[in-house]
PDB file of N, H, CA, C and O in Angstrom:
ATOM      1  N   MET A   1      -5.711  -9.724  20.936  1.00  0.00           N
ATOM      2  CA  MET A   1      -4.595  -8.920  20.473  1.00  0.00           C
ATOM      3  C   MET A   1      -3.283  -9.408  21.091  1.00  0.00           C
ATOM      4  O   MET A   1      -2.263  -9.510  20.409  1.00  0.00           O
ATOM      5  N   MET A   2      -3.324  -9.707  22.390  1.00  0.00           N
ATOM      6  H   MET A   2      -4.152  -9.624  22.944  1.00  0.00           H
ATOM      7  CA  MET A   2      -2.118 -10.154  23.073  1.00  0.00           C
ATOM      8  C   MET A   2      -1.647 -11.501  22.526  1.00  0.00           C
ATOM      9  O   MET A   2      -0.448 -11.779  22.479  1.00  0.00           O
ATOM     10  N   ARG A   3      -2.602 -12.331  22.115  1.00  0.00           N
ATOM     11  H   ARG A   3      -3.575 -12.106  22.154  1.00  0.00           H
ATOM     12  CA  ARG A   3      -2.255 -13.645  21.564  1.00  0.00           C
ATOM     13  C   ARG A   3      -1.400 -13.485  20.311  1.00  0.00           C
ATOM     14  O   ARG A   3      -0.452 -14.245  20.112  1.00  0.00           O
ATOM     15  N   TRP A   4      -1.720 -12.515  19.470  1.00  0.00           N
ATOM     16  H   TRP A   4      -2.490 -11.898  19.632  1.00  0.00           H
ATOM     17  CA  TRP A   4      -0.963 -12.297  18.240  1.00  0.00           C
ATOM     18  C   TRP A   4       0.434 -11.754  18.535  1.00  0.00           C
ATOM     19  O   TRP A   4       1.389 -12.078  17.830  1.00  0.00           O
ATOM     20  N   LEU A   5       0.552 -10.937  19.565  1.00  0.00           N
ATOM     21  H   LEU A   5      -0.224 -10.674  20.138  1.00  0.00           H
ATOM     22  CA  LEU A   5       1.866 -10.427  19.952  1.00  0.00           C
ATOM     23  C   LEU A   5       2.768 -11.548  20.457  1.00  0.00           C
ATOM     24  O   LEU A   5       3.953 -11.603  20.128  1.00  0.00           O
ATOM     25  N   ILE A   6       2.196 -12.432  21.255  1.00  0.00           N
ATOM     26  H   ILE A   6       1.234 -12.387  21.523  1.00  0.00           H
ATOM     27  CA  ILE A   6       2.972 -13.566  21.764  1.00  0.00           C
ATOM     28  C   ILE A   6       3.377 -14.485  20.616  1.00  0.00           C
ATOM     29  O   ILE A   6       4.512 -14.959  20.569  1.00  0.00           O
ATOM     30  N   LEU A   7       2.454 -14.735  19.694  1.00  0.00           N
ATOM     31  H   LEU A   7       1.532 -14.350  19.732  1.00  0.00           H
ATOM     32  CA  LEU A   7       2.772 -15.573  18.538  1.00  0.00           C
ATOM     33  C   LEU A   7       3.881 -14.939  17.703  1.00  0.00           C
ATOM     34  O   LEU A   7       4.790 -15.636  17.252  1.00  0.00           O
ATOM     35  N   GLY A   8       3.816 -13.647  17.496  1.00  0.00           N
ATOM     36  H   GLY A   8       3.078 -13.081  17.862  1.00  0.00           H
ATOM     37  CA  GLY A   8       4.864 -12.948  16.748  1.00  0.00           C
ATOM     38  C   GLY A   8       6.206 -13.028  17.450  1.00  0.00           C
ATOM     39  O   GLY A   8       7.237 -13.201  16.799  1.00  0.00           O
ATOM     40  N   ALA A   9       6.206 -12.903  18.771  1.00  0.00           N
ATOM     41  H   ALA A   9       5.369 -12.763  19.299  1.00  0.00           H
ATOM     42  CA  ALA A   9       7.458 -13.004  19.526  1.00  0.00           C
ATOM     43  C   ALA A   9       8.047 -14.408  19.405  1.00  0.00           C
ATOM     44  O   ALA A   9       9.258 -14.563  19.242  1.00  0.00           O
ATOM     45  N   LEU A  10       7.198 -15.423  19.484  1.00  0.00           N
ATOM     46  H   LEU A  10       6.215 -15.297  19.616  1.00  0.00           H
ATOM     47  CA  LEU A  10       7.689 -16.800  19.343  1.00  0.00           C
ATOM     48  C   LEU A  10       8.243 -17.060  17.951  1.00  0.00           C
ATOM     49  O   LEU A  10       9.284 -17.701  17.806  1.00  0.00           O
ATOM     50  N   LEU A  11       7.558 -16.571  16.933  1.00  0.00           N
ATOM     51  H   LEU A  11       6.712 -16.051  17.051  1.00  0.00           H
ATOM     52  CA  LEU A  11       8.059 -16.749  15.566  1.00  0.00           C
ATOM     53  C   LEU A  11       9.369 -16.002  15.363  1.00  0.00           C
ATOM     54  O   LEU A  11      10.265 -16.493  14.677  1.00  0.00           O
ATOM     55  N   GLY A  12       9.483 -14.813  15.958  1.00  0.00           N
ATOM     56  H   GLY A  12       8.755 -14.414  16.516  1.00  0.00           H
ATOM     57  CA  GLY A  12      10.736 -14.063  15.877  1.00  0.00           C
ATOM     58  C   GLY A  12      11.881 -14.807  16.523  1.00  0.00           C
ATOM     59  O   GLY A  12      12.988 -14.825  15.985  1.00  0.00           O
ATOM     60  N   LEU A  13      11.633 -15.427  17.680  1.00  0.00           N
ATOM     61  H   LEU A  13      10.733 -15.411  18.116  1.00  0.00           H
ATOM     62  CA  LEU A  13      12.678 -16.217  18.337  1.00  0.00           C
ATOM     63  C   LEU A  13      13.083 -17.421  17.494  1.00  0.00           C
ATOM     64  O   LEU A  13      14.260 -17.775  17.422  1.00  0.00           O
ATOM     65  N   LEU A  14      12.099 -18.041  16.863  1.00  0.00           N
ATOM     66  H   LEU A  14      11.143 -17.753  16.922  1.00  0.00           H
ATOM     67  CA  LEU A  14      12.415 -19.193  16.021  1.00  0.00           C
ATOM     68  C   LEU A  14      13.252 -18.786  14.811  1.00  0.00           C
ATOM     69  O   LEU A  14      14.109 -19.547  14.361  1.00  0.00           O
ATOM     70  N   LEU A  15      13.006 -17.596  14.288  1.00  0.00           N
ATOM     71  H   LEU A  15      12.310 -16.978  14.654  1.00  0.00           H
ATOM     72  CA  LEU A  15      13.800 -17.136  13.150  1.00  0.00           C
ATOM     73  C   LEU A  15      15.203 -16.713  13.585  1.00  0.00           C
ATOM     74  O   LEU A  15      16.149 -16.814  12.803  1.00  0.00           O
ATOM     75  N   LEU A  16      15.346 -16.241  14.824  1.00  0.00           N
ATOM     76  H   LEU A  16      14.578 -16.159  15.459  1.00  0.00           H
ATOM     77  CA  LEU A  16      16.661 -15.848  15.319  1.00  0.00           C
ATOM     78  C   LEU A  16      17.545 -17.061  15.609  1.00  0.00           C
ATOM     79  O   LEU A  16      18.764 -16.990  15.454  1.00  0.00           O
ATOM     80  N   TYR A  17      16.946 -18.156  16.024  1.00  0.00           N
ATOM     81  H   TYR A  17      15.956 -18.214  16.151  1.00  0.00           H
ATOM     82  CA  TYR A  17      17.693 -19.361  16.366  1.00  0.00           C
ATOM     83  C   TYR A  17      17.295 -20.484  15.414  1.00  0.00           C
ATOM     84  O   TYR A  17      16.341 -21.212  15.690  1.00  0.00           O
ATOM     85  N   PRO A  18      18.010 -20.638  14.299  1.00  0.00           N
ATOM     86  CA  PRO A  18      17.635 -21.665  13.305  1.00  0.00           C
ATOM     87  C   PRO A  18      17.661 -23.093  13.861  1.00  0.00           C
ATOM     88  O   PRO A  18      16.895 -23.942  13.404  1.00  0.00           O
ATOM     89  N   ALA A  19      18.529 -23.371  14.838  1.00  0.00           N
ATOM     90  H   ALA A  19      19.151 -22.682  15.209  1.00  0.00           H
ATOM     91  CA  ALA A  19      18.558 -24.719  15.403  1.00  0.00           C
ATOM     92  C   ALA A  19      17.260 -25.007  16.149  1.00  0.00           C
ATOM     93  O   ALA A  19      16.749 -26.126  16.101  1.00  0.00           O
ATOM     94  N   LEU A  20      16.729 -24.006  16.834  1.00  0.00           N
ATOM     95  H   LEU A  20      17.144 -23.097  16.873  1.00  0.00           H
ATOM     96  CA  LEU A  20      15.453 -24.174  17.532  1.00  0.00           C
ATOM     97  C   LEU A  20      14.317 -24.365  16.530  1.00  0.00           C
ATOM     98  O   LEU A  20      13.411 -25.168  16.750  1.00  0.00           O
ATOM     99  N   LEU A  21      14.377 -23.622  15.435  1.00  0.00           N
ATOM    100  H   LEU A  21      15.114 -22.970  15.256  1.00  0.00           H
ATOM    101  CA  LEU A  21      13.373 -23.787  14.376  1.00  0.00           C
ATOM    102  C   LEU A  21      13.421 -25.192  13.806  1.00  0.00           C
ATOM    103  O   LEU A  21      12.377 -25.802  13.579  1.00  0.00           O
ATOM    104  N   ALA A  22      14.625 -25.717  13.570  1.00  0.00           N
ATOM    105  H   ALA A  22      15.473 -25.221  13.754  1.00  0.00           H
ATOM    106  CA  ALA A  22      14.760 -27.075  13.042  1.00  0.00           C
ATOM    107  C   ALA A  22      14.201 -28.096  14.030  1.00  0.00           C
ATOM    108  O   ALA A  22      13.563 -29.067  13.623  1.00  0.00           O
ATOM    109  N   ALA A  23      14.433 -27.884  15.310  1.00  0.00           N
ATOM    110  H   ALA A  23      14.951 -27.095  15.641  1.00  0.00           H
ATOM    111  CA  ALA A  23      13.917 -28.811  16.321  1.00  0.00           C
ATOM    112  C   ALA A  23      12.392 -28.777  16.364  1.00  0.00           C
ATOM    113  O   ALA A  23      11.753 -29.824  16.464  1.00  0.00           O
ATOM    114  N   VAL A  24      11.809 -27.594  16.292  1.00  0.00           N
ATOM    115  H   VAL A  24      12.328 -26.743  16.211  1.00  0.00           H
ATOM    116  CA  VAL A  24      10.347 -27.466  16.315  1.00  0.00           C
ATOM    117  C   VAL A  24       9.733 -28.127  15.083  1.00  0.00           C
ATOM    118  O   VAL A  24       8.717 -28.815  15.187  1.00  0.00           O
ATOM    119  N   VAL A  25      10.342 -27.921  13.929  1.00  0.00           N
ATOM    120  H   VAL A  25      11.167 -27.362  13.845  1.00  0.00           H
ATOM    121  CA  VAL A  25       9.829 -28.527  12.699  1.00  0.00           C
ATOM    122  C   VAL A  25       9.939 -30.049  12.766  1.00  0.00           C
ATOM    123  O   VAL A  25       9.037 -30.757  12.318  1.00  0.00           O
ATOM    124  N   THR A  26      11.034 -30.550  13.321  1.00  0.00           N
ATOM    125  H   THR A  26      11.766 -29.974  13.685  1.00  0.00           H
ATOM    126  CA  THR A  26      11.213 -31.998  13.449  1.00  0.00           C
ATOM    127  C   THR A  26      10.161 -32.606  14.374  1.00  0.00           C
ATOM    128  O   THR A  26       9.583 -33.649  14.070  1.00  0.00           O
ATOM    129  N   ILE A  27       9.923 -31.953  15.492  1.00  0.00           N
ATOM    130  H   ILE A  27      10.393 -31.105  15.739  1.00  0.00           H
ATOM    131  CA  ILE A  27       8.914 -32.449  16.438  1.00  0.00           C
ATOM    132  C   ILE A  27       7.523 -32.395  15.819  1.00  0.00           C
ATOM    133  O   ILE A  27       6.737 -33.329  15.977  1.00  0.00           O
ATOM    134  N   ALA A  28       7.214 -31.302  15.111  1.00  0.00           N
ATOM    135  H   ALA A  28       7.853 -30.544  14.982  1.00  0.00           H
ATOM    136  CA  ALA A  28       5.903 -31.179  14.470  1.00  0.00           C
ATOM    137  C   ALA A  28       5.716 -32.263  13.405  1.00  0.00           C
ATOM    138  O   ALA A  28       4.631 -32.832  13.288  1.00  0.00           O
ATOM    139  N   ALA A  29       6.760 -32.550  12.634  1.00  0.00           N
ATOM    140  H   ALA A  29       7.641 -32.088  12.729  1.00  0.00           H
ATOM    141  CA  ALA A  29       6.661 -33.592  11.604  1.00  0.00           C
ATOM    142  C   ALA A  29       6.463 -34.961  12.237  1.00  0.00           C
ATOM    143  O   ALA A  29       5.708 -35.782  11.717  1.00  0.00           O
ATOM    144  N   ALA A  30       7.136 -35.212  13.358  1.00  0.00           N
ATOM    145  H   ALA A  30       7.749 -34.545  13.780  1.00  0.00           H
ATOM    146  CA  ALA A  30       6.984 -36.505  14.036  1.00  0.00           C
ATOM    147  C   ALA A  30       5.568 -36.673  14.579  1.00  0.00           C
ATOM    148  O   ALA A  30       4.988 -37.755  14.495  1.00  0.00           O
ATOM    149  N   VAL A  31       5.015 -35.593  15.139  1.00  0.00           N
ATOM    150  H   VAL A  31       5.486 -34.714  15.208  1.00  0.00           H
ATOM    151  CA  VAL A  31       3.660 -35.665  15.703  1.00  0.00           C
ATOM    152  C   VAL A  31       2.624 -35.802  14.590  1.00  0.00           C
ATOM    153  O   VAL A  31       1.691 -36.598  14.701  1.00  0.00           O
ATOM    154  N   LEU A  32       2.788 -35.029  13.519  1.00  0.00           N
ATOM    155  H   LEU A  32       3.546 -34.383  13.429  1.00  0.00           H
ATOM    156  CA  LEU A  32       1.819 -35.086  12.417  1.00  0.00           C
ATOM    157  C   LEU A  32       1.927 -36.387  11.632  1.00  0.00           C
ATOM    158  O   LEU A  32       1.012 -36.729  10.883  1.00  0.00           O
ATOM    159  N   GLY A  33       3.009 -37.104  11.787  1.00  0.00           N
ATOM    160  H   GLY A  33       3.752 -36.826  12.396  1.00  0.00           H
ATOM    161  CA  GLY A  33       3.179 -38.387  11.107  1.00  0.00           C
ATOM    162  C   GLY A  33       2.401 -39.515  11.776  1.00  0.00           C
ATOM    163  O   GLY A  33       2.346 -40.625  11.246  1.00  0.00           O
ATOM    164  N   LYS A  34       1.806 -39.247  12.919  1.00  0.00           N
ATOM    165  H   LYS A  34       1.851 -38.346  13.349  1.00  0.00           H
ATOM    166  CA  LYS A  34       1.031 -40.253  13.640  1.00  0.00           C
ATOM    167  C   LYS A  34      -0.462 -39.894  13.535  1.00  0.00           C
ATOM    168  O   LYS A  34      -0.948 -39.058  14.297  1.00  0.00           O
ATOM    169  N   PRO A  35      -1.185 -40.514  12.606  1.00  0.00           N
ATOM    170  CA  PRO A  35      -2.583 -40.145  12.379  1.00  0.00           C
ATOM    171  C   PRO A  35      -3.480 -40.363  13.596  1.00  0.00           C
ATOM    172  O   PRO A  35      -4.425 -39.602  13.805  1.00  0.00           O
ATOM    173  N   LEU A  36      -3.203 -41.379  14.392  1.00  0.00           N
ATOM    174  H   LEU A  36      -2.436 -41.997  14.222  1.00  0.00           H
ATOM    175  CA  LEU A  36      -4.037 -41.627  15.566  1.00  0.00           C
ATOM    176  C   LEU A  36      -3.919 -40.474  16.560  1.00  0.00           C
ATOM    177  O   LEU A  36      -4.918 -40.036  17.130  1.00  0.00           O
ATOM    178  N   LEU A  37      -2.716 -39.994  16.763  1.00  0.00           N
ATOM    179  H   LEU A  37      -1.904 -40.350  16.301  1.00  0.00           H
ATOM    180  CA  LEU A  37      -2.493 -38.876  17.680  1.00  0.00           C
ATOM    181  C   LEU A  37      -3.153 -37.596  17.159  1.00  0.00           C
ATOM    182  O   LEU A  37      -3.740 -36.835  17.927  1.00  0.00           O
ATOM    183  N   VAL A  38      -3.051 -37.369  15.857  1.00  0.00           N
ATOM    184  H   VAL A  38      -2.574 -37.987  15.232  1.00  0.00           H
ATOM    185  CA  VAL A  38      -3.678 -36.188  15.254  1.00  0.00           C
ATOM    186  C   VAL A  38      -5.193 -36.256  15.412  1.00  0.00           C
ATOM    187  O   VAL A  38      -5.821 -35.250  15.742  1.00  0.00           O
ATOM    188  N   ALA A  39      -5.788 -37.422  15.183  1.00  0.00           N
ATOM    189  H   ALA A  39      -5.278 -38.239  14.915  1.00  0.00           H
ATOM    190  CA  ALA A  39      -7.231 -37.580  15.326  1.00  0.00           C
ATOM    191  C   ALA A  39      -7.669 -37.392  16.774  1.00  0.00           C
ATOM    192  O   ALA A  39      -8.713 -36.792  17.029  1.00  0.00           O
ATOM    193  N   PHE A  40      -6.890 -37.893  17.717  1.00  0.00           N
ATOM    194  H   PHE A  40      -6.042 -38.380  17.510  1.00  0.00           H
ATOM    195  CA  PHE A  40      -7.217 -37.733  19.131  1.00  0.00           C
ATOM    196  C   PHE A  40      -7.193 -36.264  19.540  1.00  0.00           C
ATOM    197  O   PHE A  40      -8.100 -35.793  20.226  1.00  0.00           O
ATOM    198  N   VAL A  41      -6.167 -35.548  19.125  1.00  0.00           N
ATOM    199  H   VAL A  41      -5.430 -35.931  18.569  1.00  0.00           H
ATOM    200  CA  VAL A  41      -6.060 -34.120  19.467  1.00  0.00           C
ATOM    201  C   VAL A  41      -7.169 -33.326  18.787  1.00  0.00           C
ATOM    202  O   VAL A  41      -7.719 -32.400  19.383  1.00  0.00           O
ATOM    203  N   ALA A  42      -7.502 -33.672  17.558  1.00  0.00           N
ATOM    204  H   ALA A  42      -7.056 -34.425  17.074  1.00  0.00           H
ATOM    205  CA  ALA A  42      -8.592 -32.979  16.870  1.00  0.00           C
ATOM    206  C   ALA A  42      -9.919 -33.228  17.582  1.00  0.00           C
ATOM    207  O   ALA A  42     -10.745 -32.322  17.690  1.00  0.00           O
ATOM    208  N   GLY A  43     -10.124 -34.444  18.065  1.00  0.00           N
ATOM    209  H   GLY A  43      -9.453 -35.180  17.977  1.00  0.00           H
ATOM    210  CA  GLY A  43     -11.345 -34.746  18.821  1.00  0.00           C
ATOM    211  C   GLY A  43     -11.406 -33.965  20.122  1.00  0.00           C
ATOM    212  O   GLY A  43     -12.465 -33.462  20.498  1.00  0.00           O
ATOM    213  N   LEU A  44     -10.273 -33.861  20.810  1.00  0.00           N
ATOM    214  H   LEU A  44      -9.413 -34.270  20.504  1.00  0.00           H
ATOM    215  CA  LEU A  44     -10.247 -33.065  22.045  1.00  0.00           C
ATOM    216  C   LEU A  44     -10.514 -31.590  21.764  1.00  0.00           C
ATOM    217  O   LEU A  44     -11.173 -30.910  22.550  1.00  0.00           O
ATOM    218  N   ALA A  45      -9.999 -31.102  20.641  1.00  0.00           N
ATOM    219  H   ALA A  45      -9.463 -31.654  20.003  1.00  0.00           H
ATOM    220  CA  ALA A  45     -10.170 -29.686  20.316  1.00  0.00           C
ATOM    221  C   ALA A  45     -11.614 -29.358  19.943  1.00  0.00           C
ATOM    222  O   ALA A  45     -12.090 -28.262  20.239  1.00  0.00           O
ATOM    223  N   THR A  46     -12.317 -30.292  19.299  1.00  0.00           N
ATOM    224  H   THR A  46     -11.931 -31.182  19.059  1.00  0.00           H
ATOM    225  CA  THR A  46     -13.679 -30.004  18.850  1.00  0.00           C
ATOM    226  C   THR A  46     -14.740 -30.405  19.867  1.00  0.00           C
ATOM    227  O   THR A  46     -15.901 -30.027  19.711  1.00  0.00           O
ATOM    228  N   ARG A  47     -14.383 -31.152  20.894  1.00  0.00           N
ATOM    229  H   ARG A  47     -13.440 -31.459  21.021  1.00  0.00           H
ATOM    230  CA  ARG A  47     -15.369 -31.647  21.857  1.00  0.00           C
ATOM    231  C   ARG A  47     -16.188 -30.544  22.527  1.00  0.00           C
ATOM    232  O   ARG A  47     -17.402 -30.709  22.646  1.00  0.00           O
ATOM    233  N   PRO A  48     -15.608 -29.440  22.967  1.00  0.00           N
ATOM    234  CA  PRO A  48     -16.437 -28.426  23.629  1.00  0.00           C
ATOM    235  C   PRO A  48     -17.484 -27.792  22.698  1.00  0.00           C
ATOM    236  O   PRO A  48     -18.460 -27.212  23.174  1.00  0.00           O
ATOM    237  N   TYR A  49     -17.287 -27.899  21.390  1.00  0.00           N
ATOM    238  H   TYR A  49     -16.494 -28.370  21.004  1.00  0.00           H
ATOM    239  CA  TYR A  49     -18.210 -27.251  20.453  1.00  0.00           C
ATOM    240  C   TYR A  49     -19.307 -28.178  19.954  1.00  0.00           C
ATOM    241  O   TYR A  49     -20.222 -27.730  19.263  1.00  0.00           O
ATOM    242  N   LEU A  50     -19.233 -29.473  20.292  1.00  0.00           N
ATOM    243  H   LEU A  50     -18.490 -29.837  20.853  1.00  0.00           H
ATOM    244  CA  LEU A  50     -20.249 -30.419  19.844  1.00  0.00           C
ATOM    245  C   LEU A  50     -21.451 -30.388  20.785  1.00  0.00           C
ATOM    246  O   LEU A  50     -21.293 -30.168  21.986  1.00  0.00           O
ATOM    247  N   PRO A  51     -22.654 -30.607  20.243  1.00  0.00           N
ATOM    248  CA  PRO A  51     -23.820 -30.642  21.128  1.00  0.00           C
ATOM    249  C   PRO A  51     -23.756 -31.859  22.044  1.00  0.00           C
ATOM    250  O   PRO A  51     -23.269 -32.918  21.649  1.00  0.00           O
ATOM    251  N   ARG A  52     -24.239 -31.704  23.240  1.00  0.00           N
ATOM    252  H   ARG A  52     -24.635 -30.844  23.562  1.00  0.00           H
ATOM    253  CA  ARG A  52     -24.202 -32.783  24.227  1.00  0.00           C
ATOM    254  C   ARG A  52     -25.373 -33.727  24.014  1.00  0.00           C
ATOM    255  O   ARG A  52     -26.501 -33.288  23.789  1.00  0.00           O
ATOM    256  N   ALA A  53     -25.106 -35.022  24.084  1.00  0.00           N
ATOM    257  H   ALA A  53     -24.190 -35.379  24.266  1.00  0.00           H
ATOM    258  CA  ALA A  53     -26.181 -36.010  23.948  1.00  0.00           C
ATOM    259  C   ALA A  53     -27.049 -35.984  25.213  1.00  0.00           C
ATOM    260  O   ALA A  53     -26.534 -35.991  26.331  1.00  0.00           O
ATOM    261  N   ARG A  54     -28.365 -35.956  25.019  1.00  0.00           N
ATOM    262  H   ARG A  54     -28.783 -35.951  24.111  1.00  0.00           H
ATOM    263  CA  ARG A  54     -29.271 -35.901  26.152  1.00  0.00           C
ATOM    264  C   ARG A  54     -29.819 -37.277  26.457  1.00  0.00           C
ATOM    265  O   ARG A  54     -29.994 -38.097  25.556  1.00  0.00           O
ATOM    266  N   ARG A  55     -30.089 -37.531  27.725  1.00  0.00           N
ATOM    267  H   ARG A  55     -29.947 -36.865  28.457  1.00  0.00           H
ATOM    268  CA  ARG A  55     -30.684 -38.805  28.129  1.00  0.00           C
ATOM    269  C   ARG A  55     -32.193 -38.746  27.888  1.00  0.00           C
ATOM    270  O   ARG A  55     -32.830 -37.699  28.006  1.00  0.00           O
ATOM    271  N   TRP A  56     -32.725 -39.899  27.550  1.00  0.00           N
ATOM    272  H   TRP A  56     -32.207 -40.750  27.453  1.00  0.00           H
ATOM    273  CA  TRP A  56     -34.166 -39.982  27.340  1.00  0.00           C
ATOM    274  C   TRP A  56     -34.856 -39.941  28.706  1.00  0.00           C
ATOM    275  O   TRP A  56     -34.352 -40.489  29.687  1.00  0.00           O
ATOM    276  N   ALA A  57     -36.014 -39.285  28.750  1.00  0.00           N
ATOM    277  H   ALA A  57     -36.423 -38.840  27.953  1.00  0.00           H
ATOM    278  CA  ALA A  57     -36.793 -39.238  29.997  1.00  0.00           C
ATOM    279  C   ALA A  57     -37.410 -40.611  30.237  1.00  0.00           C
ATOM    280  O   ALA A  57     -37.818 -41.291  29.295  1.00  0.00           O
ATOM    281  N   ARG A  58     -37.475 -41.004  31.474  1.00  0.00           N
ATOM    282  H   ARG A  58     -37.144 -40.452  32.239  1.00  0.00           H
ATOM    283  CA  ARG A  58     -38.042 -42.330  31.810  1.00  0.00           C
ATOM    284  C   ARG A  58     -39.516 -42.240  32.063  1.00  0.00           C
ATOM    285  O   ARG A  58     -40.155 -43.251  32.357  1.00  0.00           O
TER     286      ARG A  58
END
């Protein structure tokens, strides 16, 4: 619940300050324009949810 309140407060601040909104959109577009960086971040985000590879018993 608190996460949604914080997100709403951040979005409200971005709407109050259009220059800040433009800067955030510009940075997001620059980051999303780099596919390697997007793939790396997606891999980091999904890593905790993937099953761990087990070693074979000797």
